[in-house]
C-alpha positions in Angstrom: 5.8 -7.5 4.4 6.7 -4.0 4.2 5.9 -1.3 7.4 2.9 0.8 7.4 0.9 -0.8 4.3 3.4 1.2 1.6 1.3 2.7 -1.2 1.5 1.9 -4.7 0.2 3.3 -7.6 0.2 1.6 -10.4 -0.5 2.8 -14.1 -1.3 0.9 -17.9 -4.0 1.0 -19.3 -3.9 -3.0 -20.1 -6.3 -4.2 -17.3 -5.0 -7.5 -17.7 -1.3 -6.2 -16.9 -3.0 -3.9 -14.2 -5.1 -6.9 -12.5 -2.2 -8.7 -12.5 0.4 -6.5 -10.9 -2.6 -5.1 -8.4 -3.1 -8.9 -6.9 0.6 -9.7 -6.0 1.4 -6.6 -4.7 -1.7 -6.6 -2.5 -0.2 -10.4 -1.8 3.0 -9.1 -0.7 1.0 -6.3 1.7 1.1 -3.2 -0.4 -2.2 -1.3 -0.5 -2.4 -0.4 -4.4 -4.4 2.1 -5.9 -4.3 1.9 -10.1 -4.9 4.7 -13.1 -5.6 3.6 -16.8 -3.8 6.9 -18.3 -1.4 9.7 -17.8 -3.7 12.4 -16.9 -5.5 9.8 -13.8 -1.8 9.3 -12.9 -0.7 12.7 -12.4 -4.3 13.2 -10.4 -3.8 10.4 -8.2 0.3 11.1 -7.6 -0.9 14.7 -6.5 -3.9 13.7 -4.5 -3.3 13.2 -1.0 -2.4 10.7 0.7 0.5 10.5 -1.9 1.8 7.1 -3.3 5.4 5.8 -1.8 5.8 4.2 -5.1 4.5 4.7 -8.5 5.1 1.9 -11.2 3.8 3.2 -14.4 3.8 2.2 -18.1 5.8 4.1 -20.8 3.2 4.2 -23.3 -0.2 5.8 -22.2 -3.4 8.1 -23.1 -3.5 11.3 -23.0 -0.1 11.9 -21.3 3.0 9.1 -22.1 4.8 7.5 -19.1 8.1 9.4 -20.1 5.9 13.1 -19.3 4.1 11.7 -16.1 7.8 10.6 -14.9 9.3 14.3 -15.6 6.4 15.8 -14.0 6.5 13.7 -10.6 10.2 13.8 -10.1 9.8 17.6 -10.4 7.3 17.8 -8.2 8.4 15.0 -5.4 10.5 12.3 -4.2 8.3 9.9 -5.3 10.3 6.5 -6.4 9.2 5.7 -10.3 9.7 2.1 -11.6 9.3 2.3 -15.6 7.8 -1.0 -17.5 8.5 -1.1 -21.2 8.7 -2.7 -24.0 11.5 -1.0 -25.3 14.5 -2.4 -24.2 17.5 -0.5 -26.0 19.8 1.2 -24.1 18.8 4.8 -25.5 15.4 3.8 -23.9 16.6 3.0 -20.3 18.6 6.2 -20.0 16.5 8.6 -21.6 13.9 7.0 -18.5 16.5 6.8 -16.2 17.5 10.4 -16.7 14.5 11.5 -15.9 14.1 10.6 -12.4 13.0 7.0 -12.7 14.4 4.9 -10.2 14.3 1.4 -12.5 13.6 0.2 -15.3 11.7 -3.4 -15.8 11.6 -4.5 -19.3 8.0 -6.6 -20.7 6.6 -9.3 -20.5 7.8 -9.3 -16.8 7.2 -11.8 -14.0 4.9 -10.0 -11.5 7.0 -11.7 -8.8 9.9 -10.1 -9.6 8.3 -6.7 -9.9 7.4 -7.1 -6.2 11.0 -7.8 -5.5 12.0 -4.6 -7.9 9.2 -2.8 -5.9 10.7 -3.8 -2.4 14.2 -3.0 -3.2 13.5 0.2 -4.4 11.5 1.8 -1.3 14.5 0.1 0.7 16.6 2.2 -1.0 14.8 5.9 -0.8 13.0 4.5 2.3 16.0 4.9 4.6 16.0 3.8 8.3 13.7 5.6 10.4 15.3 8.0 12.9 18.7 8.2 11.5 21.1 11.5 10.7 24.1 12.3 9.2 26.4 15.2 9.8 29.5 16.2 7.9 30.8 19.9 8.3 27.9 22.1 7.1 25.4 18.8 5.5 23.1 17.6 6.9 20.6 14.4 6.3 17.8 13.6 8.3 17.3 10.2 6.6 13.4 10.3 8.6 12.1 13.3 6.0 14.7 12.6 3.7 15.8 16.1 3.9 19.2 17.4 2.7 20.0 21.0 4.0 24.0 23.3 3.8 24.8 25.4 6.6 20.7 25.1 7.2 20.0 25.7 3.4 17.7 22.9 1.8 19.2 20.6 -1.5 16.2 19.1 -3.4 17.6 15.6 -4.0 16.1 12.9 -6.7 16.2 9.2 -4.5 19.2 8.5 -6.2 21.0 11.1 -5.7 20.6 11.1 -2.1 21.5 7.3 -1.6 24.8 8.6 -3.5 24.9 11.1 -1.3 24.0 9.5 1.9 27.0 6.3 0.9 29.3 8.9 1.0 28.5 10.6 4.0 28.6 8.1 5.9 32.1 7.6 5.8 33.7 10.6 4.7 37.0 9.7 3.1 36.7 6.5 2.3 36.6 6.1 -2.1 33.2 4.7 -3.6 34.2 3.0 -6.7 31.4 3.4 -9.6 30.2 0.3 -9.1 29.8 0.4 -5.4 27.9 3.5 -5.9 25.5 2.1 -8.4 25.0 -0.6 -6.1 23.3 1.9 -4.0 21.6 4.3 -6.3 20.3 1.9 -8.8 20.3 -1.8 -6.9 22.8 -4.9 -7.6 20.8 -6.3 -10.3 20.9 -2.5 -12.6 22.2 -2.3 -15.8 23.0 1.4 -15.4 26.5 2.3 -16.4 29.8 4.1 -15.2 28.6 7.0 -16.7 25.2 7.6 -15.6 26.8 7.5 -11.9 28.9 9.8 -13.3 26.1 12.0 -14.3 24.6 11.5 -10.8 27.6 13.0 -9.3 27.6 15.7 -11.8 24.2 16.8 -10.5 24.6 16.3 -7.0 27.6 18.2 -7.1 25.3 21.3 -9.1 22.9 21.4 -6.3 25.1 21.1 -3.1 27.5 23.7 -4.2 24.3 26.0 -4.8 23.2 25.4 -1.5 26.8 27.6 -0.3 30.1 26.6 0.0 31.1 28.1 3.3 33.3 26.5 5.9 31.8 23.0 5.8 30.2 22.4 2.6 30.3 19.5 1.1 32.6 18.1 -1.2 32.6 15.1 -3.5 35.8 14.9 -4.7 37.2 12.7 -7.7 40.2 10.3 -6.7 41.2 9.3 -10.4 40.6 5.8 -11.5 39.2 4.8 -8.4 36.1 6.5 -7.9 34.8 9.0 -5.5 34.4 10.4 -2.2 33.7 12.9 0.0 35.8 15.2 1.5 36.5 14.8 5.3 36.1 17.9 7.0 38.3 17.0 10.0 40.8 15.1 8.1 41.4 18.9 6.0 41.7 20.8 9.8 44.1 18.9 10.9 
């Protein structure tokens, strides 16, 4: 059972789906709020206290799920699980590129969805009181805040998960598969190029925060994967 009753916002215009998902989530110990259209979903996602995670149907009245996902991710770090009957690779990539943290195809098992919710929360709510520092890079895992030389860096949950993995072991090479598992979960169908795309965005954001002494550098190790440059190794 999750600590402090994590709040889950379930958004779907099918009342039976909402009722089933709510029943299983509440039985698992979560606090559940619901919405039946995109506009209501945004209102609830912006209200305090904000949800810890949004389970979001792709097809919604007034404002579709992809638009809701894009707005939620642009305004906050709230993780999003998309529900959809559209299962092509292009559909999955579209949702993931907008910042969704997982993708569940309809019809689905409510028990599987609960497991996915728990997995995403584990990835996006790191251990409290843990902090990491690599050169000028500082990561406060309790607050989920990243700074470079004191300048804030706004990362998505997946970008943060990749950065945390790299920063915990500077100099260690992580394969795309290893980073994919940390960012998307072990059962994810995300592709290697999706990891590459997140690395590109992560590098861009870190570089925008500053490139002075001790600035974080994510290096490509051709044929192997990626690593965080070890400032100590360069100083030696």
